[in-house]
C-alpha positions, -999 to +999 in steps of 0.1 A: -886-039-148-857-047-172-846-010-175-843-006-137-820-036-135-796-022-160-793+011-142-784-006-109-758-028-126-742+002-142-739+021-109-723-008-092-697-010-120-687+027-115-682+023-078-659-006-081-639+012-108-633+042-086-623+021-056-597+004-078-582+037-088-578+047-052-560+015-043-536+018-072-528+054-062-519+045-026-495+018-037-478+041-061-468+067-034-447+041-013-414+046-032-378+041-020-364+072-004-396+085+010-397+062+041-359+053+044-337+083+053-302+087+071-293+110+100-256+116+108-247+116+145-217+134+159-199+137+193-165+150+204-148+131+233-128+160+248-109+138+273-098+102+275-087+085+307-049+078+312-037+043+312-009+030+335+009+004+314+033-007+342+047+001+377+082-005+389+099-004+423+135+006+429+156-008+445+144-044+445+151-061+468+152-034+494+179-033+520+168-011+549+192+012+567+197+003+603+183+030+626+173+052+597+151+055+567+156+041+532+144+058+500+122+037+478+110+049+444+078+038+427+075+047+390+044+045+368+046+045+331+015+061+317-001+066+282-027+094+277-044+102+244-046+138+255-008+141+261+015+135+290+010+169+305-026+159+312-015+135+339-010+138+377-005+113+405-036+114+427-026+086+451+004+064+458+008+038+486+035+013+496+023-014+519+031-049+532+012-077+517-004-086+551-024-053+550-046-038+523-041-007+502-067+012+523-051+004+556-040+032+579-005+044+576+019+026+599+057+026+596+058-012+600+033-020+572+018+010+553+030+043+538+012+069+517+031+094+496+025+132+498+015+136+461+022+173+462+058+170+475+069+134+469+055+127+434+061+142+400+055+134+363+076+141+332+072+129+297+069+136+260+040+133+235+015+108+249+038+090+274+043+101+310+067+088+336+053+095+371+076+089+401+068+088+439+093+084+467+088+068+501+110+070+532+108+036+547+119+031+583+144+004+593+117-015+613+094-020+583+082-056+582+103-078+560+087-097+531+066-088+501+055-051+497+032-037+470+033-002+455+000+010+442-002+041+421-032+060+408-029+087+381-056+112+373-064+129+340-070+166+347-092+172+317-097+208+308-090+241+326-125+243+341-125+233+377-156+212+375-140+191+347-108+182+365-098+151+384-124+126+375-107+100+351-080+078+366-061+046+363-044+024+389-017-002+387+007-018+411+040-037+415+056-058+442+091-058+458+109-077+486+120-059+518+150-079+531+155-089+568+177-065+587+195-076+619+210-045+635+216-031+670+225+002+686+247+003+717+265+031+736+298+044+722+313+038+757+308+029+793+328+051+816+331+036+851+347+068+864+375+072+890+380+041+911+405+029+937+418-007+940+394-031+956+365-006+948+334-017+929+318+008+906+281+017+907+256+005+882+264+018+847+234+015+824+239+006+787+208+008+764+207-017+736+182-010+708+169-032+679+178-012+648+164-039+624+131-053+613+132-087+630+131-098+667+166-105+680+186-120+709+216-102+723+250-119+730+281-102+744+319-109+748+348-087+759+385-082+756+412-060+771+423-030+752+409-018+719+431-035+693+434-072+700+400-091+699+418-124+703+423-114+740+453-136+747+455-126+783+417-132+790+413-096+801+385-071+804+409-041+805+445-032+798+458-005+821+488+018+823+499-003+853+488-039+853+457-055+837+422-065+849+411-101+843+379-105+824+358-119+853+360-086+872+336-070+848+300-081+852+265-073+839+228-078+849+195-071+833+181-055+865+192-024+882+207-026+916+218-062+914+245-071+939+279-075+923+284-110+937+254-124+917+259-105+885+270-124+853+307-123+847+319-112+812+337-139+791+359-139+760+333-161+742+301-146+728+274-155+754+237-149+752+225-124+777+189-137+779+179-104+764+154-104+735+144-073+716+113-072+695+108-050+664+099-014+670+062-007+667+059+028+681+060+054+653+063+083+678+094+071+697+114+042+709+095+017+729+098-020+735+126-024+710+151-009+736+162-024+768+188-015+794+217-036+807+236-027+839+274-031+843+298-030+872+336-032+874+357-041+904+393-030+905+418-057+918+451-049+935+482-037+916+463-017+890+470+020+882+464+046+855+440+047+826+423+014+817+406+005+784+386-025+773+361-035+746+326-050+747+313-067+716+275-070+714+259-092+687+223-093+677+210-126+663+177-132+647+152-147+671+136-178+655 
């Protein structure tokens, strides 16, 4: 019985010793550098988006040209990591603050540049200057206007890699109020005899500005003395015609006796002209006045006179 116990105890001791050796071996293999390693990552950013640093408008303020267009320049200053030649203008708009950048083009409130013909970029190193021009009509709404420019980074030469990075920026400028009218160069009453009254002579008056106006008129004899000391409507080779013999109406075919007589003082004609809104031609910004002249006795030869039309802002 005693010998058997000793054998069992010895076997148990050997098992425990082996297990201890295994444990020590596992701990010894967990050394620094075997389970902490470094992998380097790399990438090449082949194209960086352009950055519009500022936009300017010239001139500012803007004085429109009566009856015509005025050239307005919008200039974007651009920085591009890939160089200035990498930059193109992809969109440029000039619009009144009352509408948005995405509004439809309308000569009163919104213009879009033709980027292929009206825009160009120049520069050096990483700095580009991109300029777009707009032809603004005389009836463009006065007040605050905004120029918004978008430039696009072309990227590489591959078609699928072009035109996908861009930058936008804007600036504002003031369009001044323009009060201007257009009237005929002359009214020719033709050949008349004494005591004869001319037929209706139409005279179109157009609003060539960007604000509603009222029209006033005065007259004087001849073409050189607006003080009109003789209170005349015409000076003639023989005799002169008093100012009350020339009359006007806003309606065609009005009898001479009830037409309004011309005076030497500027008098409102009860004629109001709104701003042009038709981009395809003249519309409600033009109205017609009708004139007649009666020839008194003791008049002969060529007669000349002057009408002075005045447009005043309609408040």
